[in-house]
DRENFI-284539 format. One record per residue (C-alpha): residue in one letter; x, y, z; chain. Coordinates in pm, 1 decimal, decimal comma. Layout:
<"A" <X Y Z> "A">
...
***
This chain:
<"M" <-707,9 -1312,8 3310,9> "A">
<"H" <-1034,0 -1405,7 3136,5> "A">
<"Y" <-1069,8 -1057,4 2990,5> "A">
<"K" <-731,0 -1096,9 2816,9> "A">
<"I" <-847,4 -1419,8 2654,4> "A">
<"F" <-1171,7 -1247,4 2554,0> "A">
<"I" <-981,1 -957,8 2393,8> "A">
<"V" <-760,1 -1198,8 2196,6> "A">
<"F" <-1069,6 -1395,2 2087,1> "A">
<"V" <-1246,7 -1078,3 1967,2> "A">
<"A" <-934,0 -964,8 1779,1> "A">
<"L" <-900,7 -1302,4 1605,7> "A">
<"L" <-1270,8 -1308,0 1522,4> "A">
<"G" <-1241,1 -961,1 1369,1> "A">
<"A" <-944,2 -1072,6 1159,3> "A">
<"C" <-1142,6 -1370,3 1030,8> "A">
<"V" <-1444,1 -1156,2 943,1> "A">
<"A" <-1226,8 -896,0 766,5> "A">
<"T" <-1061,6 -1158,5 546,4> "A">
<"D" <-1249,4 -1343,9 275,0> "A">
<"T" <-1172,2 -1609,2 21,0> "A">
<"V" <-1192,3 -1426,9 -308,8> "A">
<"N" <-1329,9 -1509,1 -650,4> "A">
<"W" <-1021,2 -1629,4 -840,4> "A">
<"S" <-934,9 -1845,6 -1136,5> "A">
<"D" <-633,3 -2062,1 -1209,0> "A">
<"C" <-419,0 -1951,0 -1503,8> "A">
<"G" <-189,4 -2249,6 -1537,5> "A">
<"S" <-58,2 -2375,3 -1203,6> "A">
<"T" <120,8 -2677,8 -1350,6> "A">
<"A" <372,6 -2730,9 -1068,8> "A">
<"G" <122,3 -2683,5 -787,5> "A">
<"E" <-243,3 -2697,1 -694,2> "A">
<"V" <-397,2 -2380,4 -551,5> "A">
<"K" <-629,9 -2452,6 -259,6> "A">
<"S" <-741,1 -2100,6 -165,8> "A">
<"V" <-677,6 -1732,0 -228,2> "A">
<"V" <-758,3 -1480,2 44,4> "A">
<"V" <-734,9 -1101,3 25,8> "A">
<"A" <-783,4 -902,8 347,1> "A">
<"N" <-1098,0 -688,3 348,5> "A">
<"C" <-1221,9 -822,3 15,1> "A">
<"H" <-1596,7 -871,8 44,5> "A">
<"S" <-1712,7 -889,9 -317,3> "A">
<"D" <-1645,4 -1083,7 -637,0> "A">
<"R" <-1412,8 -802,5 -746,6> "A">
<"C" <-1175,2 -687,2 -470,9> "A">
<"I" <-1177,6 -312,5 -411,8> "A">
<"L" <-821,5 -187,8 -363,3> "A">
<"K" <-793,6 165,5 -229,3> "A">
<"R" <-511,2 379,5 -361,6> "A">
<"G" <-259,9 488,9 -100,9> "A">
<"T" <-312,8 175,7 111,6> "A">
<"N" <-168,6 -173,0 144,2> "A">
<"A" <-341,3 -500,0 58,9> "A">
<"T" <-257,3 -840,6 201,6> "A">
<"L" <-288,0 -1160,1 1,9> "A">
<"A" <-256,2 -1524,3 113,4> "A">
<"I" <-238,9 -1816,2 -129,9> "A">
<"T" <-251,1 -2173,8 -1,1> "A">
<"F" <-112,9 -2430,5 -243,9> "A">
<"D" <19,0 -2785,2 -263,9> "A">
<"S" <350,8 -2823,5 -443,5> "A">
<"K" <365,5 -3091,9 -713,1> "A">
<"V" <743,5 -3055,9 -749,0> "A">
<"S" <1061,8 -2999,6 -553,4> "A">
<"S" <1226,3 -2662,3 -609,0> "A">
<"K" <1519,9 -2484,7 -447,7> "A">
<"N" <1377,4 -2140,5 -527,7> "A">
<"L" <1042,7 -1971,6 -581,5> "A">
<"T" <997,0 -1631,9 -747,0> "A">
<"A" <686,0 -1412,5 -725,4> "A">
<"V" <577,3 -1229,1 -1040,4> "A">
<"V" <272,5 -999,6 -1057,9> "A">
<"Y" <95,8 -852,1 -1360,2> "A">
<"G" <-198,7 -619,8 -1394,5> "A">
<"D" <-423,5 -682,4 -1694,5> "A">
<"V" <-629,5 -380,0 -1798,5> "A">
<"L" <-838,4 -426,1 -2113,0> "A">
<"G" <-610,8 -705,4 -2235,4> "A">
<"Y" <-283,4 -520,9 -2174,3> "A">
<"K" <-63,4 -698,4 -1916,9> "A">
<"T" <183,4 -483,2 -1725,7> "A">
<"K" <437,6 -626,6 -1483,8> "A">
<"F" <424,4 -475,8 -1134,6> "A">
<"P" <745,1 -456,1 -932,9> "A">
<"L" <743,4 -631,6 -597,5> "A">
<"P" <971,5 -514,0 -317,5> "A">
<"N" <1046,9 -881,6 -246,4> "A">
<"S" <1013,2 -1119,3 -541,0> "A">
<"N" <1191,5 -1396,8 -348,6> "A">
<"A" <894,8 -1611,1 -243,7> "A">
<"C" <1122,9 -1810,5 -11,5> "A">
<"K" <1203,0 -1515,6 212,2> "A">
<"G" <971,0 -1334,2 451,9> "A">
<"V" <640,9 -1450,0 300,1> "A">
<"G" <572,5 -1775,6 483,3> "A">
<"V" <714,2 -2021,0 228,2> "A">
<"E" <1016,0 -2220,1 336,5> "A">
<"C" <1242,8 -2337,6 55,8> "A">
<"P" <1338,8 -2575,9 -82,4> "A">
<"L" <984,4 -2670,9 -180,7> "A">
<"E" <899,1 -3035,9 -129,8> "A">
<"E" <666,6 -3231,1 -355,6> "A">
<"G" <332,4 -3301,7 -185,5> "A">
<"K" <372,9 -3039,3 86,5> "A">
<"T" <123,3 -2756,9 151,6> "A">
<"Y" <246,2 -2397,1 167,9> "A">
<"V" <89,5 -2062,2 250,2> "A">
<"Y" <237,8 -1766,0 64,1> "A">
<"T" <145,8 -1432,3 226,3> "A">
<"D" <244,2 -1091,6 94,6> "A">
<"T" <145,8 -732,0 155,7> "A">
<"F" <167,9 -498,9 -140,8> "A">
<"D" <126,7 -125,6 -199,9> "A">
<"V" <-169,5 9,7 -390,8> "A">
<"K" <9,8 325,4 -495,1> "A">
<"Q" <-165,8 660,6 -504,5> "A">
<"V" <-45,1 709,1 -863,7> "A">
<"Y" <-230,0 399,5 -989,3> "A">
<"P" <-527,4 492,2 -1207,1> "A">
<"R" <-880,5 411,1 -1098,1> "A">
<"V" <-943,3 106,3 -1316,9> "A">
<"I" <-1086,7 -241,2 -1328,2> "A">
<"V" <-793,0 -482,6 -1337,3> "A">
<"E" <-726,4 -854,6 -1340,3> "A">
<"I" <-430,2 -927,1 -1111,2> "A">
<"W" <-214,8 -1219,4 -1226,5> "A">
<"W" <-10,7 -1353,3 -932,7> "A">
<"E" <246,1 -1620,3 -1016,2> "A">
<"L" <497,5 -1819,9 -813,2> "A">
<"I" <764,7 -1961,5 -1043,9> "A">
<"T" <988,7 -2260,1 -959,9> "A">
<"D" <1359,2 -2278,3 -1039,0> "A">
<"T" <1274,7 -2469,5 -1360,2> "A">
<"G" <1037,6 -2194,2 -1477,7> "A">
<"D" <717,2 -2385,6 -1403,3> "A">
<"K" <426,0 -2217,3 -1226,5> "A">
<"A" <360,6 -2353,7 -878,4> "A">
<"V" <89,4 -2087,4 -857,0> "A">
<"C" <-84,4 -1883,9 -1123,4> "A">
<"V" <-406,2 -1712,8 -1016,3> "A">
<"I" <-613,5 -1431,4 -1160,7> "A">
<"I" <-787,5 -1208,2 -906,8> "A">
<"P" <-1054,8 -963,6 -1027,2> "A">
<"A" <-999,9 -621,7 -869,4> "A">
<"K" <-1090,9 -256,6 -896,2> "A">
<"I" <-854,3 21,0 -795,2> "A">
<"N" <-1040,9 310,0 -631,6> "A">
***
């Protein structure tokens, strides 16, 4: 029985070591306050995203407003040119850890896994990740420095 507990402990420890709080900046979270941004296997100031793999992101935030809906929007900024990236699930209230309706003063953890497609060019990019309320305000707006390899 003890070896099972040990195996679970080692697995959890490995998950904690492989996940780091990243270097991020707020880009206008007016309807929320971002507490932390974590990207799995990101160990530097600029996250290295390998083409042909998936990346997992977790954003912890406090909501400053009530909202029935929450929509995820992602942009990539390369040399000042912002391009919108399609998400398979832009409904941030479904399957990503956030339970809607949002309540003012409550803490939420939004978690999503996204594809780093093989066709993406090898570039330095600023990832803009936004969570938009039903009134169009940004509960979350963070910029994550990344490099696609």
